[in-house]
C-alpha positions as CSV (number, residue, x, y, z in Angstrom):
1,M,-22.8,1.9,22.6
2,A,-20.7,4.9,23.1
3,T,-17.6,5.3,24.6
4,T,-14.9,7.8,26.1
5,P,-13.1,9.9,23.1
6,Q,-9.5,9.2,24.2
7,P,-7.5,12.3,23.9
8,G,-5.8,12.1,20.1
9,T,-9.1,10.3,18.4
10,T,-11.6,10.7,16.5
11,G,-14.0,10.3,19.4
12,T,-15.9,7.5,17.4
13,T,-15.2,3.4,17.7
14,E,-16.5,1.0,15.0
15,T,-19.3,-0.5,17.6
16,G,-22.1,-2.6,17.3
17,P,-22.7,-3.9,13.3
18,P,-21.4,-3.0,10.7
19,P,-24.1,0.0,9.4
20,A,-27.0,-1.7,7.3
21,R,-26.2,0.9,4.2
22,S,-23.4,0.3,2.1
23,V,-20.9,2.4,1.3
24,L,-20.8,1.5,-2.2
25,R,-24.2,3.6,-2.2
26,D,-22.1,6.7,-0.8
27,T,-21.7,9.0,-4.6
28,A,-18.8,10.6,-2.8
29,F,-17.1,7.7,-2.0
30,L,-17.2,5.9,-5.2
31,R,-15.8,8.9,-6.8
32,L,-13.1,8.5,-4.5
33,W,-12.7,4.9,-4.7
34,A,-12.5,5.4,-8.5
35,G,-9.9,8.1,-8.4
36,T,-7.9,5.7,-5.7
37,T,-8.4,2.9,-8.0
38,A,-7.0,5.1,-11.0
39,S,-4.2,5.9,-9.3
40,G,-3.5,2.1,-8.2
41,L,-3.8,0.8,-11.9
42,A,-1.5,4.0,-12.9
43,T,1.2,2.6,-10.5
44,W,0.6,-1.0,-11.4
45,A,0.7,-0.6,-15.0
46,L,4.0,1.9,-15.4
47,P,6.7,-1.3,-14.7
48,F,4.5,-3.6,-16.8
49,V,4.8,-1.4,-19.8
50,L,8.5,-0.6,-19.1
51,G,9.3,-4.1,-19.2
52,L,7.3,-4.4,-22.6
53,A,9.5,-1.3,-24.1
54,V,12.7,-3.9,-22.8
55,L,11.3,-6.6,-24.7
56,H,10.5,-4.3,-27.9
57,R,14.2,-3.2,-27.7
58,E,13.4,0.5,-27.1
59,L,14.5,0.7,-23.1
60,G,17.5,-1.6,-22.6
61,A,17.9,-3.9,-18.9
62,A,20.2,-1.6,-17.3
63,G,18.0,1.6,-18.3
64,L,14.6,-0.1,-16.9
65,G,16.5,-0.7,-13.5
66,L,17.7,3.1,-13.5
67,V,14.1,4.4,-14.5
68,L,12.7,2.3,-11.8
69,A,15.0,3.0,-8.9
70,A,14.3,6.7,-10.1
71,R,10.8,5.8,-9.5
72,T,11.1,4.5,-6.3
73,A,13.4,7.2,-5.0
74,G,10.8,10.1,-6.0
75,F,8.2,8.2,-4.3
76,L,10.7,8.0,-0.7
77,A,11.5,11.8,-1.1
78,A,8.0,13.1,-1.6
79,V,5.9,10.5,0.9
80,A,6.9,12.1,3.8
81,V,6.8,15.6,2.7
82,G,3.1,14.6,0.9
83,G,2.3,13.7,4.5
84,V,2.8,17.1,6.1
85,L,1.1,19.0,3.0
86,A,-1.8,16.7,3.3
87,D,-2.0,17.7,7.0
88,R,-1.4,21.5,6.5
89,H,-3.2,21.9,3.4
90,S,-6.6,20.3,1.9
91,R,-5.8,16.9,1.6
92,R,-8.3,17.1,-2.1
93,A,-6.2,19.7,-2.9
94,V,-2.5,17.6,-2.4
95,V,-4.2,14.5,-4.5
96,F,-5.3,16.9,-7.3
97,W,-1.6,18.1,-7.6
98,S,0.4,14.9,-6.9
99,A,-1.2,13.5,-8.9
100,L,-1.3,16.3,-11.4
101,A,2.2,15.9,-11.0
102,A,2.6,11.9,-11.9
103,A,0.1,12.9,-15.3
104,A,2.4,15.2,-16.5
105,A,5.5,12.7,-15.8
106,A,3.7,10.3,-18.2
107,P,3.9,11.7,-21.6
108,L,7.5,12.6,-20.4
109,L,8.4,9.1,-20.0
110,A,7.0,8.6,-23.9
111,L,8.8,10.9,-24.8
112,G,12.1,9.7,-23.9
113,L,11.5,6.5,-24.3
114,G,14.0,5.1,-27.0
115,R,15.9,8.5,-27.5
116,S,16.6,10.1,-23.9
117,L,17.1,8.1,-20.3
118,V,18.2,10.9,-19.1
119,L,14.8,12.5,-19.6
120,M,13.0,8.9,-18.9
121,T,15.1,8.9,-15.5
122,L,13.8,12.2,-14.3
123,A,10.5,11.1,-15.8
124,A,10.1,8.2,-13.6
125,A,11.3,10.6,-10.5
126,L,8.6,13.0,-11.0
127,A,5.6,9.8,-11.4
128,G,7.4,8.0,-8.3
129,A,6.9,11.9,-6.5
130,G,3.6,12.3,-7.5
131,Q,2.4,8.3,-6.5
132,G,4.4,8.7,-2.9
133,A,3.0,12.5,-2.0
134,C,-0.9,11.0,-2.9
135,R,-0.8,8.2,-0.6
136,P,-1.1,9.3,2.6
137,A,-3.2,12.2,1.2
138,F,-5.7,9.5,-0.7
139,Q,-5.6,8.2,3.1
140,A,-6.8,11.3,5.1
141,L,-9.1,12.0,2.5
142,T,-10.8,8.1,3.1
143,A,-11.8,9.6,6.7
144,E,-13.0,12.8,5.7
145,T,-15.2,11.6,3.7
146,V,-16.3,7.8,5.1
147,A,-18.5,8.0,8.0
148,A,-16.5,6.0,11.2
149,G,-18.7,3.0,10.9
150,H,-18.4,2.5,7.3
151,R,-14.3,2.5,6.9
152,Q,-13.5,-1.0,7.5
153,Q,-16.1,-1.6,4.6
154,A,-14.6,1.2,2.7
155,N,-11.0,0.0,3.3
156,A,-12.1,-3.1,2.0
157,A,-13.7,-1.9,-1.0
158,M,-10.5,0.0,-1.9
159,T,-8.2,-2.8,-1.3
160,M,-10.2,-4.7,-3.9
161,A,-10.2,-2.7,-6.6
162,V,-6.4,-2.7,-5.9
163,R,-6.2,-7.1,-6.4
164,T,-8.0,-7.1,-9.1
165,S,-6.3,-4.5,-11.0
166,T,-3.2,-6.5,-10.3
167,L,-5.2,-9.4,-11.3
168,A,-6.6,-8.0,-15.0
169,G,-4.6,-6.0,-16.0
170,P,-1.5,-7.9,-17.1
171,T,-4.3,-9.5,-19.7
172,L,-5.6,-5.7,-20.7
173,T,-2.1,-4.8,-21.1
174,A,-0.8,-7.2,-22.7
175,L,-4.0,-6.7,-25.0
176,L,-3.7,-3.5,-25.8
177,A,0.3,-4.3,-26.3
178,A,-1.1,-5.9,-29.3
179,F,-2.2,-2.9,-31.0
180,V,-0.6,0.1,-29.9
181,D,2.7,0.4,-28.8
182,A,4.6,1.2,-25.1
183,G,4.3,5.2,-26.2
184,T,0.7,5.1,-26.4
185,L,1.1,2.9,-23.7
186,L,2.6,5.8,-21.2
187,L,0.3,8.3,-22.6
188,G,-2.9,5.8,-21.1
189,I,-1.1,5.8,-17.7
190,G,-1.5,9.7,-18.2
191,L,-4.9,9.4,-18.1
192,L,-5.4,7.5,-15.8
193,W,-3.3,9.8,-13.5
194,L,-5.7,12.6,-14.8
195,V,-8.5,10.4,-13.2
196,A,-7.4,10.6,-9.9
197,A,-6.6,14.0,-10.0
198,L,-10.2,15.6,-11.4
199,L,-12.7,12.5,-9.9
200,P,-12.6,12.5,-6.3
201,G,-14.4,14.9,-4.4
202,R,-13.5,17.4,-1.3
203,G,-14.3,15.4,2.4
204,A,-17.3,16.3,4.0
205,T,-15.2,16.5,7.3
206,A,-13.6,20.8,7.1
207,P,-10.2,20.4,6.8
208,R,-8.0,21.2,9.9
209,A,-5.5,23.3,8.2
210,D,-8.3,25.3,6.2
211,A,-9.4,26.6,9.7
212,V,-5.7,27.3,11.3
213,S,-5.0,29.7,8.2
214,A,-8.5,31.1,8.5
215,A,-7.3,32.2,11.7
216,P,-5.3,35.8,13.2
217,A,-1.8,35.7,11.8
218,A,0.3,34.3,14.8
219,A,3.0,32.1,14.8
220,P,4.8,31.8,12.2
221,R,4.0,28.1,10.5
222,A,6.7,24.9,11.7
223,S,9.2,24.0,9.1
224,L,8.3,21.2,6.9
225,R,10.8,18.8,9.2
226,A,9.2,19.9,12.9
227,E,5.7,19.3,11.6
228,F,6.7,15.5,10.2
229,V,8.8,15.1,13.4
230,D,5.1,16.5,15.2
231,G,3.4,13.4,13.0
232,I,6.1,10.8,14.5
233,R,5.2,11.9,18.2
234,E,1.8,11.7,17.2
235,A,2.7,7.5,16.3
236,R,4.8,7.0,19.1
237,R,1.5,7.5,21.3
238,H,0.5,4.7,19.9
239,P,2.0,1.7,21.1
240,W,0.0,-0.8,19.0
241,F,0.9,1.4,15.6
242,L,5.0,1.1,16.3
243,A,4.2,-3.0,16.9
244,G,1.9,-3.3,13.7
245,L,4.7,-1.0,11.8
246,G,7.9,-3.0,12.8
247,A,6.1,-6.4,12.2
248,L,4.7,-5.3,8.2
249,T,8.0,-3.7,7.5
250,A,9.3,-7.2,8.8
251,V,7.6,-9.0,6.9
252,I,8.0,-6.9,3.6
253,A,11.7,-6.6,3.7
254,L,12.6,-9.8,4.6
255,G,9.3,-12.5,3.6
256,Y,8.0,-10.5,1.0
257,S,11.5,-9.9,-0.5
258,A,12.7,-13.6,-0.2
259,T,9.8,-14.8,-1.8
260,G,10.2,-12.5,-4.4
261,V,13.8,-13.5,-5.0
262,A,13.1,-17.3,-4.5
263,L,10.0,-18.0,-6.1
264,P,11.1,-17.9,-9.6
265,L,14.3,-20.3,-8.5
266,V,12.4,-22.8,-7.3
267,S,9.8,-22.7,-9.8
268,R,12.7,-23.2,-12.2
269,D,15.3,-25.5,-10.0
270,R,12.6,-28.3,-8.4
271,Y,9.6,-28.1,-10.4
272,G,10.9,-27.2,-13.8
273,T,8.5,-25.0,-14.9
274,E,7.1,-21.3,-14.8
275,W,3.7,-22.5,-14.5
276,V,4.6,-22.3,-10.2
277,L,5.3,-19.1,-10.2
278,A,2.5,-18.2,-12.6
279,A,0.3,-20.4,-10.4
280,A,1.2,-18.8,-6.9
281,M,1.1,-15.5,-7.6
282,T,-2.7,-15.6,-8.9
283,A,-3.5,-17.2,-6.1
284,Y,-2.0,-14.9,-3.6
285,T,-4.1,-12.2,-5.4
286,V,-7.1,-14.3,-5.1
287,G,-6.7,-15.1,-2.0
288,A,-6.5,-10.9,-0.8
289,L,-9.2,-10.6,-2.6
290,G,-11.0,-13.5,-0.3
291,G,-9.6,-11.8,2.6
292,A,-10.2,-8.7,1.4
293,L,-14.4,-9.6,1.4
294,V,-14.4,-11.4,4.6
295,T,-12.7,-8.0,6.8
296,A,-15.7,-6.0,4.9
297,R,-17.8,-7.4,7.1
298,R,-16.1,-9.3,10.0
299,R,-15.9,-7.2,13.7
300,P,-13.4,-9.7,15.8
301,R,-13.1,-8.5,19.3
302,S,-9.7,-8.5,19.5
303,Q,-9.1,-6.6,15.5
304,G,-5.3,-6.0,16.5
305,W,-4.8,-9.6,17.4
306,S,-6.9,-11.3,14.4
307,A,-5.3,-8.8,12.2
308,L,-1.5,-9.7,13.2
309,A,-2.3,-13.3,13.2
310,G,-3.6,-12.6,9.7
311,L,-0.1,-10.7,8.7
312,A,1.5,-13.7,10.6
313,L,0.1,-16.1,7.7
314,Y,2.6,-14.8,5.3
315,G,5.4,-17.1,7.1
316,F,3.0,-19.9,4.9
317,A,5.3,-19.0,1.5
318,P,8.3,-18.8,2.7
319,L,7.7,-22.2,4.6
320,S,6.3,-23.9,1.5
321,L,9.3,-22.7,-1.1
322,M,11.7,-24.2,1.2
323,L,10.1,-28.0,1.8
324,P,9.8,-30.6,-1.6
325,V,6.1,-30.5,-1.2
326,H,4.0,-30.6,-4.3
327,P,3.4,-27.4,-6.2
328,A,-0.6,-27.3,-5.3
329,V,1.1,-27.1,-1.6
330,V,3.0,-24.0,-2.5
331,V,0.1,-22.6,-4.2
332,A,-2.6,-23.0,-1.3
333,A,0.0,-21.7,0.6
334,Y,0.3,-18.2,-1.4
335,A,-3.5,-18.5,-1.3
336,V,-3.1,-18.6,2.0
337,A,-0.8,-15.7,2.4
338,G,-2.7,-13.2,-0.1
339,I,-5.9,-14.3,2.6
340,G,-3.7,-13.2,5.8
341,I,-2.3,-9.8,4.0
342,E,-5.8,-8.3,4.0
343,L,-7.1,-9.2,7.4
344,F,-3.9,-7.3,8.4
345,N,-4.4,-4.2,5.7
346,V,-8.1,-3.5,6.2
347,P,-7.9,-3.3,9.9
348,W,-4.8,-1.7,10.0
349,F,-5.9,1.3,7.6
350,T,-8.9,1.3,9.6
351,A,-7.5,1.5,13.0
352,T,-5.7,4.0,12.1
353,Q,-7.9,6.7,10.3
354,R,-9.6,6.0,14.1
355,E,-6.9,6.2,16.6
356,V,-5.3,8.7,15.2
357,A,-5.2,12.6,15.9
358,P,-7.4,13.9,12.5
359,D,-5.1,16.9,11.9
360,K,-1.9,14.4,12.2
361,L,-3.1,11.4,10.3
362,A,-1.6,11.9,6.5
363,R,1.9,12.7,8.3
364,V,1.4,9.4,10.2
365,S,0.2,7.6,6.8
366,S,3.4,8.7,5.4
367,L,5.5,7.6,8.1
368,D,4.0,3.8,7.6
369,F,4.4,3.6,3.4
370,L,7.8,5.3,4.0
371,L,8.9,2.6,6.2
372,S,7.2,-0.4,4.6
373,Y,7.6,0.6,0.9
374,G,11.4,2.5,1.6
375,L,12.2,-0.7,2.8
376,A,11.5,-3.8,0.1
377,P,13.9,-2.3,-1.7
378,V,16.6,-2.6,0.5
379,G,15.2,-6.8,1.2
380,L,15.4,-7.1,-2.3
381,A,18.9,-6.3,-2.8
382,L,20.3,-8.0,-0.3
383,M,18.0,-11.3,-0.5
384,A,19.8,-12.6,-3.8
385,P,23.9,-12.1,-2.1
386,A,22.6,-13.6,0.7
387,I,21.3,-16.9,-1.1
388,G,24.3,-17.1,-3.1
389,V,26.4,-17.1,0.6
390,F,24.3,-19.2,2.6
391,G,21.9,-21.0,0.8
392,V,17.9,-20.6,-0.4
393,T,16.7,-22.8,2.2
394,A,18.7,-21.3,5.0
395,V,17.4,-17.6,3.7
396,L,14.1,-19.2,4.1
397,A,13.9,-20.4,7.1
398,V,14.9,-17.3,8.8
399,C,12.2,-15.1,7.1
400,A,9.4,-17.5,7.5
401,G,10.6,-17.7,11.6
402,A,10.4,-13.6,11.2
403,C,7.0,-13.7,9.7
404,F,5.6,-15.6,12.2
405,L,7.7,-15.0,15.1
406,V,7.8,-10.4,14.9
407,P,3.5,-10.4,14.5
408,A,3.5,-12.2,17.8
409,A,6.1,-10.0,19.3
410,A,4.0,-7.5,18.6
411,A,0.8,-8.9,20.1
412,L,2.5,-8.8,23.2
413,V,2.7,-4.6,23.0
414,P,0.0,-2.9,24.8
415,T,-2.9,-1.7,23.2
416,A,-2.1,-4.3,20.5
417,R,-5.1,-6.7,21.4
418,H,-7.7,-4.2,19.7
419,F,-5.6,-1.6,17.6
420,G,-6.7,0.9,19.9
421,R,-7.2,1.3,23.6
422,A,-11.3,0.5,22.7
423,P,-12.3,-3.6,22.0
424,G,-14.0,-3.5,19.1
425,P,-17.3,-5.2,18.1
426,R,-17.4,-9.5,18.1
427,T,-19.6,-10.8,15.1
428,D,-18.5,-14.5,15.9
């Protein structure tokens, strides 16, 4: 049933059952999916390959920290700029140039490996900048490529590809490392970025910026800062978005950071084996795959409340680590957390693509990545000192409480129930 478009939305809502035709039969989407998957695999692979370089004594531990910090700094510096550029110009062009920059960084990293830490640091910053600039552009390009009724299925397919890469990537990389050195693997990462740059096609929806640039010259274009601030204003028009972003940031900066530090400690000190660490992380990824499968078809009536409840499920991960339970309970808790994170992610991305004004979508998406990714390193940096002062149990208790309570508080915000003004369809 059609609904009245709200100002600043795409004018469509996902009502009724999902379309019968699968988005996986759409060639344009498959090209975009493959390019996004290549970029995700390249993003994940870089720290793993650099870790192998440390094992082979081609890079020191301090050098590894510096290079990864430079990549994070490049990401944070470029993600906001990338969002503005993706709204100002063709999203396809922004994907191409940002992925090309990340591809160019790979041979520089290989050249500097074992020779110049300065060169590696600069190349890592370039790689991070390419990664950061392409993220909001990919998000907006998905909305241009995929029809509104298919977007939840498309976003589920995207996240399933990322999770599958995370699950199978370590084994594949370890196998390749038996035959080639770290420098060759870095060049392989560059090839993945080339795939990400070349494979996606132009979105079916004509970019608004092109129409603006074709119009007669009038007022001068606003600055990058002014256009980013305009994106913030658009985000503020959607209370559900601000509430959801606050909840997501809290779960990542507190819950995810706490478990990232505490899980290895608990695995070693309580259970005396690394098996719990490996099994829990694998269960989390498998759970996330299951969650993505569920969200590909599931359309609950109160979509926002369902998504926030899924996000709150991450609280079971730190809760399991603070209690003297059987290791199987820890593994099960991580599987539940993985399911929950995708019960949130897929509707969250879909609602953002549906509700945010199309010409500001990349900027709003960049704000999402900037806060959720940007505060994660801060949380990680603070967790170890906090555990040293207050103890692992107290820190885990606070973080578990935040994972449960902050999404619950976000659910009370107006429009949070449906992640927008219009109720979603029901399939239960």
